[in-house]
Every structure is written in C-alpha cells, then in structure tokens.
C-alpha positions as YAML, in Angstrom:
chain: A
units: angstrom
residues:
- id: 1
  name: MET
  ca: [-28.28, 7.72, 26.23]
- id: 2
  name: LYS
  ca: [-25.44, 7.16, 28.89]
- id: 3
  name: VAL
  ca: [-21.88, 7.60, 26.96]
- id: 4
  name: ASN
  ca: [-18.70, 6.43, 28.30]
- id: 5
  name: ARG
  ca: [-15.66, 5.52, 27.33]
- id: 6
  name: THR
  ca: [-16.33, 1.84, 26.29]
- id: 7
  name: TYR
  ca: [-19.01, 3.11, 23.91]
- id: 8
  name: LYS
  ca: [-16.53, 5.54, 22.55]
- id: 9
  name: THR
  ca: [-13.98, 3.10, 22.47]
- id: 10
  name: ILE
  ca: [-16.23, 0.36, 20.83]
- id: 11
  name: ARG
  ca: [-18.41, 2.38, 18.07]
- id: 12
  name: PRO
  ca: [-14.83, 2.67, 15.91]
- id: 13
  name: ILE
  ca: [-13.64, -0.55, 16.79]
- id: 14
  name: ARG
  ca: [-17.36, -2.11, 14.99]
- id: 15
  name: LYS
  ca: [-15.62, 0.53, 11.90]
- id: 16
  name: PHE
  ca: [-12.87, -1.10, 11.30]
- id: 17
  name: GLY
  ca: [-14.62, -4.42, 12.00]
- id: 18
  name: ASN
  ca: [-17.24, -3.71, 9.18]
- id: 19
  name: LEU
  ca: [-14.13, -2.55, 7.10]
- id: 20
  name: LEU
  ca: [-12.45, -5.57, 7.44]
- id: 21
  name: LYS
  ca: [-15.39, -7.64, 6.41]
- id: 22
  name: ASP
  ca: [-15.51, -5.38, 3.10]
- id: 23
  name: ILE
  ca: [-11.83, -6.10, 2.58]
- id: 24
  name: PHE
  ca: [-11.70, -9.93, 2.35]
- id: 25
  name: ASN
  ca: [-15.74, -11.26, 1.68]
- id: 26
  name: PRO
  ca: [-16.20, -8.86, -1.29]
- id: 27
  name: THR
  ca: [-18.64, -10.96, -2.51]
- id: 28
  name: ASN
  ca: [-20.73, -10.36, 0.93]
- id: 29
  name: SER
  ca: [-20.17, -6.50, 0.50]
- id: 30
  name: ILE
  ca: [-22.06, -3.87, -1.09]
- id: 31
  name: HIS
  ca: [-19.05, -1.91, -1.17]
- id: 32
  name: PHE
  ca: [-16.33, -1.62, -3.47]
- id: 33
  name: TRP
  ca: [-12.44, -0.87, -2.98]
- id: 34
  name: VAL
  ca: [-9.44, 1.17, -4.70]
- id: 35
  name: ARG
  ca: [-6.64, 1.63, -4.46]
- id: 36
  name: VAL
  ca: [-4.69, 4.46, -6.62]
- id: 37
  name: LYS
  ca: [-1.11, 5.32, -6.47]
- id: 38
  name: GLU
  ca: [-0.31, 7.57, -4.67]
- id: 39
  name: LYS
  ca: [2.80, 10.01, -6.54]
- id: 40
  name: THR
  ca: [3.50, 10.06, -10.14]
- id: 41
  name: ILE
  ca: [5.57, 11.03, -12.14]
- id: 42
  name: SER
  ca: [4.60, 13.86, -14.16]
- id: 43
  name: LYS
  ca: [0.79, 15.34, -14.52]
- id: 44
  name: GLU
  ca: [-0.23, 13.46, -17.55]
- id: 45
  name: GLU
  ca: [-0.19, 10.24, -16.10]
- id: 46
  name: LYS
  ca: [-1.43, 11.70, -12.87]
- id: 47
  name: GLU
  ca: [-4.66, 13.11, -15.38]
- id: 48
  name: SER
  ca: [-5.06, 9.38, -16.76]
- id: 49
  name: ILE
  ca: [-5.04, 7.74, -12.83]
- id: 50
  name: ILE
  ca: [-7.99, 9.91, -11.99]
- id: 51
  name: PHE
  ca: [-10.12, 9.45, -15.34]
- id: 52
  name: SER
  ca: [-9.40, 5.89, -14.76]
- id: 53
  name: VAL
  ca: [-11.18, 5.35, -11.16]
- id: 54
  name: ILE
  ca: [-13.60, 7.71, -13.02]
- id: 55
  name: GLU
  ca: [-14.37, 5.57, -15.75]
- id: 56
  name: LEU
  ca: [-14.38, 2.30, -13.38]
- id: 57
  name: LEU
  ca: [-16.56, 4.28, -10.98]
- id: 58
  name: ASN
  ca: [-18.98, 4.80, -14.01]
- id: 59
  name: ASN
  ca: [-18.76, 1.07, -14.95]
- id: 60
  name: ARG
  ca: [-18.28, -0.33, -10.96]
- id: 61
  name: ILE
  ca: [-21.63, 1.87, -10.19]
- id: 62
  name: LYS
  ca: [-25.08, 1.11, -10.91]
- id: 63
  name: ILE
  ca: [-29.14, 3.11, -9.94]
- id: 64
  name: ASP
  ca: [-31.48, 0.76, -8.49]
- id: 65
  name: GLU
  ca: [-34.65, 2.13, -10.77]
- id: 66
  name: GLN
  ca: [-36.64, 1.17, -8.55]
- id: 67
  name: ASP
  ca: [-36.29, 3.62, -6.16]
- id: 68
  name: THR
  ca: [-35.82, 7.03, -8.27]
- id: 69
  name: GLU
  ca: [-38.16, 8.92, -9.14]
- id: 70
  name: TYR
  ca: [-37.56, 10.36, -11.83]
...
C-alpha cells in the first residue's frame, strides 16, 4: 500500500472525528469520558479522586458474558 502525505494527515483527523462523535453523541457510543482534577491540595484528596474514578470504572464497565470462556 502506498502511503502519502494525504493519508498520514487524514488518519489522525478521522480519529479526532471519532472522538468528537463519542463526546457529543454518548448514547450511540461504546465509550465514555471521565473528567478528573489535575491538581489537588493534599495527598488524601488525590487518593480520594483515584478511588472514586476506580469505583466509577467498576460500575460502568460491563463484561459481555457470551464472549468469555471462563
């Protein structure tokens, strides 16, 4: 397959377009987004944020039982 500059430019734009679709149409998407503080006041607050994100992920991510062998 021949790779040219146009192909190298379009591929990241396509990925960015998919990102925008997932953000603005969350009902049609299989992904979800989490917004987290980047700076905290203390280490306890940091750990609290980390644990809350882990809890959110555990609640949101579902395993498809049909595709698992165990």
